[in-house]
C-alpha positions as CSV (number, residue, x, y, z in Angstrom):
1,M,3.0,128.8,-62.1
2,N,5.7,126.3,-61.1
3,E,4.6,122.6,-61.2
4,R,6.4,120.0,-59.1
5,V,5.9,116.2,-59.0
6,L,6.9,114.4,-55.9
7,I,6.9,110.7,-55.1
8,C,6.2,109.6,-51.5
9,G,9.0,107.4,-50.3
10,E,7.5,106.3,-47.0
11,G,3.9,106.2,-46.1
12,G,2.1,107.6,-43.1
13,S,2.8,111.3,-43.5
14,R,0.0,113.8,-43.8
15,L,-0.2,115.6,-47.1
16,D,0.3,119.1,-45.8
17,K,3.3,118.0,-43.7
18,F,4.8,116.0,-46.6
19,L,4.8,119.1,-48.8
20,S,6.3,121.4,-46.1
21,D,9.0,118.8,-45.5
22,A,9.8,118.4,-49.2
23,D,12.2,121.4,-49.5
24,I,10.2,123.1,-52.3
25,G,9.8,126.4,-50.5
26,V,6.3,125.7,-49.1
27,S,5.4,126.1,-45.5
28,R,2.7,124.0,-43.9
29,S,0.2,126.8,-43.9
30,M,0.9,127.5,-47.5
31,A,0.6,123.8,-48.3
32,A,-2.9,123.8,-46.7
33,S,-3.8,126.8,-48.8
34,L,-2.7,125.2,-52.0
35,I,-4.5,122.0,-51.2
36,G,-7.7,124.0,-50.5
37,K,-7.4,125.8,-53.8
38,G,-7.1,122.5,-55.7
39,D,-3.5,123.1,-56.7
40,V,-2.4,119.7,-55.2
41,L,-3.3,116.4,-56.7
42,V,-2.5,113.0,-55.3
43,N,-2.5,110.3,-57.9
44,G,-4.3,112.7,-60.2
45,Q,-7.1,113.5,-57.7
46,P,-7.8,116.4,-55.4
47,A,-7.2,115.5,-51.7
48,D,-7.7,116.7,-48.2
49,K,-4.7,118.1,-46.3
50,K,-5.2,115.4,-43.6
51,L,-4.8,112.6,-46.2
52,K,-2.2,110.0,-45.0
53,L,0.1,109.3,-48.0
54,K,1.2,105.8,-49.0
55,A,4.6,104.8,-50.3
56,G,4.7,105.4,-54.1
57,D,1.9,108.0,-54.1
58,E,2.4,110.7,-56.8
59,V,1.9,114.2,-55.5
60,K,1.6,117.0,-58.1
61,V,1.7,120.6,-56.7
62,R,1.3,123.9,-58.5
63,I,3.2,126.7,-56.8
64,P,2.3,130.2,-57.8
65,D,5.2,132.4,-59.0
66,P,6.4,134.8,-56.2
67,V,5.1,138.3,-56.4
68,P,8.1,140.7,-56.8
69,Y,8.5,143.1,-53.9
70,E,11.1,145.7,-53.1
71,A,11.2,147.4,-49.8
72,K,10.2,151.1,-49.9
73,A,11.8,153.9,-48.0
74,E,9.6,155.3,-45.1
75,N,10.3,158.4,-43.0
76,I,10.4,156.6,-39.6
77,P,12.5,158.0,-36.8
78,L,15.6,155.9,-35.9
79,D,17.5,155.9,-32.6
80,I,21.0,155.8,-34.0
81,V,23.7,155.1,-31.4
82,Y,26.7,155.2,-33.8
83,E,27.2,155.8,-37.5
84,D,30.1,156.1,-40.0
85,D,30.7,155.5,-43.7
86,D,30.7,151.7,-43.2
87,L,28.0,150.9,-40.7
88,L,25.6,152.1,-38.1
89,V,24.3,150.8,-34.7
90,V,20.6,151.2,-34.2
91,N,18.6,150.9,-30.9
92,K,15.4,149.2,-32.2
93,P,12.2,149.7,-30.2
94,K,10.0,146.9,-29.0
95,G,7.3,146.1,-31.6
96,M,9.3,147.0,-34.7
97,V,9.9,144.2,-37.3
98,V,13.5,144.2,-38.6
99,H,12.8,143.5,-42.3
100,P,9.7,143.1,-44.6
101,A,8.1,139.7,-44.7
102,A,4.6,138.3,-45.2
103,G,2.2,140.4,-43.2
104,N,4.8,143.1,-42.4
105,Y,5.8,144.9,-45.6
106,D,5.7,148.4,-44.1
107,G,6.9,150.1,-41.0
108,T,9.9,147.9,-40.6
109,L,13.5,148.9,-39.6
110,V,14.6,148.3,-43.2
111,N,11.9,150.8,-44.5
112,A,13.3,153.3,-42.0
113,L,17.0,152.6,-43.0
114,L,16.2,153.0,-46.7
115,W,14.9,156.5,-45.9
116,H,17.9,157.4,-43.7
117,C,20.7,155.8,-45.8
118,G,19.3,155.9,-49.3
119,D,21.4,153.5,-51.5
120,S,24.1,153.3,-48.9
121,L,23.2,149.8,-47.6
122,S,24.9,146.5,-48.4
123,G,23.1,144.2,-50.8
124,I,24.3,140.8,-49.6
125,N,20.9,139.9,-48.2
126,G,18.9,141.1,-51.1
127,V,16.2,143.8,-51.6
128,L,14.1,142.8,-48.6
129,R,17.0,142.8,-46.1
130,P,19.5,145.4,-47.3
131,G,22.2,146.1,-44.7
132,I,20.9,143.6,-42.2
133,V,23.8,141.6,-40.7
134,H,21.9,140.0,-37.8
135,R,18.3,140.3,-36.5
136,I,16.4,140.6,-33.3
137,D,12.8,139.6,-32.8
138,K,9.9,142.1,-33.3
139,D,9.2,142.3,-29.5
140,T,12.8,142.3,-28.5
141,S,14.2,145.8,-28.1
142,G,17.8,146.9,-28.3
143,L,21.0,147.1,-30.4
144,L,21.8,145.7,-33.8
145,I,24.3,146.6,-36.4
146,V,23.6,147.5,-40.0
147,A,26.2,147.4,-42.8
148,K,26.4,150.2,-45.4
149,N,28.5,148.3,-48.0
150,D,29.2,144.7,-48.9
151,A,32.8,144.7,-47.6
152,A,31.6,145.8,-44.1
153,H,28.8,143.3,-44.2
154,A,31.2,140.4,-45.1
155,G,33.6,141.4,-42.3
156,L,30.9,141.6,-39.7
157,A,29.3,138.4,-40.8
158,E,32.6,136.6,-40.4
159,Q,32.9,137.8,-36.8
160,I,29.4,136.4,-36.1
161,R,30.4,133.0,-37.7
162,E,33.5,133.0,-35.5
163,H,31.5,133.8,-32.4
164,S,33.7,136.9,-31.7
165,F,30.8,139.3,-31.7
166,T,29.8,140.6,-28.2
167,R,26.1,140.3,-27.7
168,E,24.7,140.9,-24.2
169,Y,21.0,140.9,-23.3
170,E,18.9,141.5,-20.2
171,A,15.6,139.6,-19.6
172,V,13.0,138.9,-17.0
173,V,12.2,135.2,-16.8
174,F,9.4,133.4,-15.1
175,G,10.2,131.6,-11.8
176,N,13.3,131.6,-9.8
177,L,16.5,130.2,-11.2
178,K,18.3,127.8,-8.8
179,T,21.8,129.1,-9.5
180,D,23.1,132.7,-9.8
181,K,25.2,131.8,-12.9
182,G,25.0,129.1,-15.5
183,T,25.4,128.0,-19.1
184,V,22.9,126.4,-21.4
185,D,24.7,124.3,-24.1
186,A,21.9,122.8,-26.1
187,P,21.4,122.6,-29.9
188,I,18.5,124.4,-31.5
189,G,16.5,123.5,-34.5
190,R,13.1,123.9,-36.1
191,H,10.2,122.4,-34.1
192,P,9.1,119.1,-35.8
193,V,5.4,120.0,-35.7
194,D,5.1,123.8,-35.4
195,R,7.4,125.2,-38.1
196,K,7.2,128.7,-36.6
197,R,8.8,127.6,-33.4
198,M,12.3,126.5,-32.5
199,C,13.2,123.9,-29.9
200,V,16.1,122.1,-28.3
201,T,16.7,119.1,-30.5
202,E,19.5,116.9,-31.9
203,K,17.7,116.6,-35.3
204,N,18.6,119.1,-38.0
205,S,20.0,121.5,-35.4
206,K,22.9,123.8,-34.8
207,N,24.9,124.1,-31.6
208,A,23.8,126.9,-29.3
209,V,25.4,128.3,-26.1
210,T,23.9,130.9,-23.7
211,H,25.6,132.1,-20.5
212,Y,23.3,133.7,-17.9
213,E,23.7,135.5,-14.6
214,V,21.1,136.6,-12.1
215,L,20.8,140.3,-11.5
216,A,17.8,140.4,-9.2
217,R,15.2,138.1,-7.8
218,Y,11.5,138.8,-7.3
219,K,8.5,136.8,-6.3
220,G,8.0,134.4,-9.2
221,Y,10.4,136.1,-11.5
222,T,14.2,136.6,-12.1
223,H,16.0,139.5,-13.8
224,I,19.0,138.1,-15.7
225,R,21.8,139.0,-18.0
226,C,22.5,136.7,-21.0
227,V,25.6,136.6,-23.1
228,L,25.4,134.8,-26.4
229,E,28.2,132.6,-27.6
230,T,26.2,131.7,-30.7
231,G,23.3,133.5,-32.3
232,R,20.5,131.1,-33.2
233,T,16.9,132.1,-34.0
234,H,15.0,132.7,-30.7
235,Q,18.1,131.4,-28.8
236,I,17.5,133.0,-25.4
237,R,13.8,132.4,-25.5
238,V,14.2,128.8,-26.4
239,H,17.0,128.1,-23.9
240,M,15.3,129.7,-21.0
241,A,12.0,127.8,-21.8
242,Y,14.2,124.7,-22.0
243,L,15.3,125.4,-18.4
244,G,11.7,125.8,-17.3
245,H,12.0,129.6,-17.0
246,P,10.6,131.2,-20.1
247,V,11.0,134.9,-20.8
248,A,8.2,136.8,-19.2
249,G,5.4,137.7,-21.6
250,D,6.8,135.4,-24.4
251,P,3.7,134.7,-26.6
252,V,5.3,131.6,-28.1
253,Y,7.4,129.8,-25.4
254,G,6.0,131.5,-22.3
255,V,3.7,130.6,-19.5
256,K,-0.1,131.3,-19.7
257,N,-1.7,133.3,-17.0
258,E,1.4,134.8,-15.5
259,K,1.2,136.6,-12.2
260,V,2.0,139.9,-13.7
261,S,0.5,140.7,-17.1
262,F,3.0,141.6,-19.9
263,T,2.6,141.7,-23.7
264,G,5.5,140.5,-25.8
265,Q,8.7,139.1,-24.3
266,C,10.7,141.2,-21.7
267,L,14.0,140.9,-23.6
268,H,16.4,143.7,-24.4
269,A,19.7,143.6,-26.5
270,R,21.7,145.7,-24.0
271,K,25.2,145.6,-25.4
272,I,27.0,144.9,-28.7
273,G,30.7,144.8,-29.5
274,F,32.7,144.1,-32.6
275,V,35.9,144.8,-34.5
276,H,35.3,147.6,-37.0
277,P,35.7,145.9,-40.4
278,T,37.7,148.8,-41.9
279,S,39.7,150.3,-39.0
280,G,40.3,147.1,-37.0
281,V,39.4,148.9,-33.8
282,Y,37.1,147.1,-31.3
283,L,33.9,149.1,-30.6
284,E,31.4,148.5,-27.9
285,F,28.0,150.1,-27.4
286,S,25.3,149.8,-24.7
287,S,21.8,151.1,-24.3
288,E,19.7,151.8,-21.3
289,L,16.8,149.6,-20.4
290,P,13.7,151.0,-22.2
291,P,10.7,152.3,-20.3
292,Y,8.6,149.1,-20.8
293,F,11.3,147.0,-19.2
294,R,11.9,149.5,-16.3
295,D,8.1,149.7,-15.7
296,F,7.9,145.9,-15.5
297,L,10.7,145.8,-12.9
298,K,8.8,148.3,-10.8
299,K,5.7,146.1,-10.9
300,L,7.8,143.2,-9.8
301,N,9.4,145.2,-7.1
302,N,6.0,146.0,-5.7
303,L,5.4,142.3,-5.3
304,N,8.3,142.0,-3.0
305,K,6.9,144.6,-0.6
């Protein structure tokens, strides 16, 4: 058990929020859980998570030691688009989590990769994310690259930092975009209240740029292509919601009671391109729109009739 003592600098913050903002590795939900178990004391006394702290209050919190976990290999089929001694490009299905995390320790892409590659995965991102250079969301389908060794991982990660990676997506968004082409240049950071969400904000954010182009228009929806200049968490989903046209079916940033029902965002990583970290040759791969995406477009097309 790790015990931390914190002193409240400015009053007015709720206890659970104070703990989640304190950079001690505690989320707001975890803070609430610790408070409920009596592992948080304010000035030596148990307190409610809604307690408003005063300047100078002493907050003592006991944080349980993390339970060690190592991802296990699972015999899960993979759609491998390309593979060599240094890397592989995988076409991830909608609904598959990329790497193990709380609530999803099995059935992830990493579990499948460990079965397919054995020990031949880079270790830069640790035992829970071996080989993972970049991620796409659980309900986003499409291409991502996996490194088999640390040298390849470092070379690919540098291309991502330099924004020289090619990443092209297709999406269906709610509503009709006014222009056929456009760019969203708006910084993205963590939502100030809901820590599971991202938002456009100037506070504690990173620059984010998304270029979009209309491919087709339907009644109440637009099929678009998006090219990422940067790769922030939930970037396309946040940027399109910021424009007032969230991705169809998006459970976090989307519109409730859409005209056409859809579960999980309609977003597909269609194309990926990069310079091979060993050969120096530029490689580019694309994947067809998956059945769920094509079926949704058919439904929308019927609306136009």
